[in-house]
C-alpha positions in Angstrom: -26.5 -5.0 -6.8 -24.0 -7.2 -4.8 -20.4 -6.1 -4.0 -18.9 -8.2 -6.8 -21.1 -6.7 -9.4 -20.5 -3.2 -8.1 -16.7 -3.7 -8.3 -17.0 -5.1 -11.9 -19.1 -2.2 -13.0 -16.9 0.4 -11.4 -13.7 -1.0 -13.0 -15.4 -1.4 -16.4 -16.5 2.2 -16.4 -13.0 3.4 -15.4 -11.3 1.2 -18.1 -13.8 2.6 -20.7 -13.1 6.2 -19.7 -9.3 5.7 -19.4 -9.2 4.1 -22.8 -10.8 7.1 -24.4 -9.0 9.7 -22.2 -5.7 8.5 -20.8 -5.1 11.9 -19.2 -8.1 11.1 -16.9 -6.1 8.3 -15.3 -3.2 10.5 -14.3 -2.9 12.4 -11.1 -0.8 13.4 -8.1 -1.6 12.9 -4.5 0.1 14.9 -1.7 0.5 13.5 1.8 1.9 15.8 4.5 3.3 14.7 7.8 3.9 17.3 10.5 5.7 16.7 13.8 3.3 17.8 16.6 4.9 16.4 19.7 8.3 14.7 20.1 8.3 12.3 17.2 4.5 12.0 16.9 3.3 13.2 13.5 -0.1 14.1 12.2 -0.3 12.9 8.6 -3.0 14.3 6.3 -4.0 13.8 2.7 -7.2 15.5 1.7 -9.8 14.7 4.4 -7.8 11.7 5.8 -5.8 12.4 8.9 -4.0 10.0 11.2 -1.2 9.8 13.8 2.2 8.2 13.3 4.6 7.7 16.1 7.5 5.6 17.3 7.4 3.3 20.3 8.6 4.5 23.7 11.8 2.5 23.3 12.4 4.3 20.0 12.0 7.8 21.5 8.3 8.2 20.8 5.2 7.9 22.9 3.6 5.0 21.1 0.6 7.2 20.3 0.2 5.7 16.8 1.6 3.1 14.5 5.1 3.5 13.1 5.8 4.5 9.5 6.8 0.8 9.0 3.4 -0.4 10.1 1.8 2.0 7.7 4.1 0.9 4.8 3.4 -2.8 5.5 -0.3 -2.0 5.8 -0.2 -0.2 2.4 1.3 -3.3 0.7 -1.0 -5.8 2.4 -4.1 -3.8 1.8 -3.2 -2.9 -1.8 -2.6 -6.6 -2.5 -5.9 -7.6 -0.7 -7.9 -5.0 -2.6 -6.3 -5.8 -5.9 -7.0 -9.5 -5.5 -10.6 -8.7 -4.6 -10.9 -6.5 -7.7 -9.5 -9.1 -10.1 -11.4 -12.0 -8.6 -14.7 -10.0 -8.8 -13.9 -9.0 -12.4 -13.3 -12.7 -13.2 -16.7 -13.5 -11.7 -15.2 -15.6 -8.9 -17.0 -15.8 -5.6 -14.6 -15.3 -2.6 -15.4 -16.9 0.8 -12.3 -15.4 2.5 -9.3 -13.4 1.4 -6.4 -12.4 3.6 -2.9 -11.1 2.8 -0.1 -11.4 5.3 3.1 -9.3 4.8 6.3 -10.0 6.7 9.3 -7.8 6.6 12.8 -8.4 7.9 15.0 -5.5 9.1 18.1 -4.6 11.1 17.5 -1.5 13.3 21.2 -0.8 13.4 20.7 0.9 10.1 18.0 3.1 11.7 20.5 4.4 14.2 23.1 5.1 11.6 25.6 2.3 12.2 28.0 2.0 9.3 27.5 -0.5 6.6 24.0 -1.5 7.9 21.2 -1.0 5.4 18.3 0.9 7.0 15.6 -0.4 4.7 14.0 -3.8 4.6 16.3 -6.8 4.1 13.5 -8.8 2.6 9.7 -8.7 2.3 7.3 -11.6 1.8 3.6 -11.7 1.2 1.2 -14.6 1.4 -2.4 -14.8 0.1 -4.8 -16.9 2.0 -7.8 -17.5 -0.3 -11.0 -19.5 -0.2 -12.9 -19.2 -3.5 -15.2 -21.2 -5.7 -13.4 -21.5 -9.0 -11.1 -23.8 -10.9 -7.4 -23.4 -10.0 -6.5 -22.1 -13.5 -9.1 -19.3 -13.3 -7.8 -18.4 -9.8 -4.2 -18.4 -11.0 -5.1 -16.0 -13.9 -6.9 -13.6 -11.6 -4.1 -13.6 -9.0 -1.5 -13.0 -11.6 -3.5 -10.1 -13.0 -3.8 -8.6 -9.5 -0.1 -8.9 -8.9 0.7 -7.4 -12.4 -1.6 -4.4 -11.6 -0.7 -3.8 -7.9 0.7 -0.4 -7.4 2.3 -1.1 -4.0 3.7 -4.4 -5.0 5.6 -2.5 -7.7 6.6 0.3 -5.2 8.1 -2.3 -3.0 9.6 -4.4 -5.8 10.9 -1.9 -8.3 13.1 1.2 -8.1 11.0 4.4 -8.3 12.0 7.8 -9.5 12.5 9.8 -6.3 13.4 13.4 -5.7 13.9 15.3 -2.5 14.4 18.9 -1.6 14.8 21.1 1.5 13.0 24.4 2.2 14.3 26.3 5.2 11.4 27.9 6.9 7.7 27.1 7.1 5.6 25.9 4.2 3.9 28.9 2.6 
């Protein structure tokens, strides 16, 4: 079985199960980040563990990528994977697929300067695609991937967000 067929089969099975049991599609993931040295964090979700840090000029040690790098990577990889899924499901052979994400920012917001937004000022993504299919078929698969991309929506749409503080260590 080739990768394209494997992807199609996996998503067909999931769609079949989720259509019969919508509750099977719902879940919650928990990511924890713990400061271990200066600003360096160890982030963990399940068996996945990685380091996050700030550059030396930002008070860190540069021991890992910044949170912004991880955020942009989440968007770029989510789009790339989503395009790959939708193209495979459409039976389109891909020769190359790459997503580039560019984000504009003003670090005056990061240091708390008044009236400067600390988040991204703008985000752009570009798909570079070589595939064997008519343009109309490619456009449909790309539109479907964008419609279904979780991180495209996380970046583009307001999300319900709650925060709390617990003084003391996690139990």
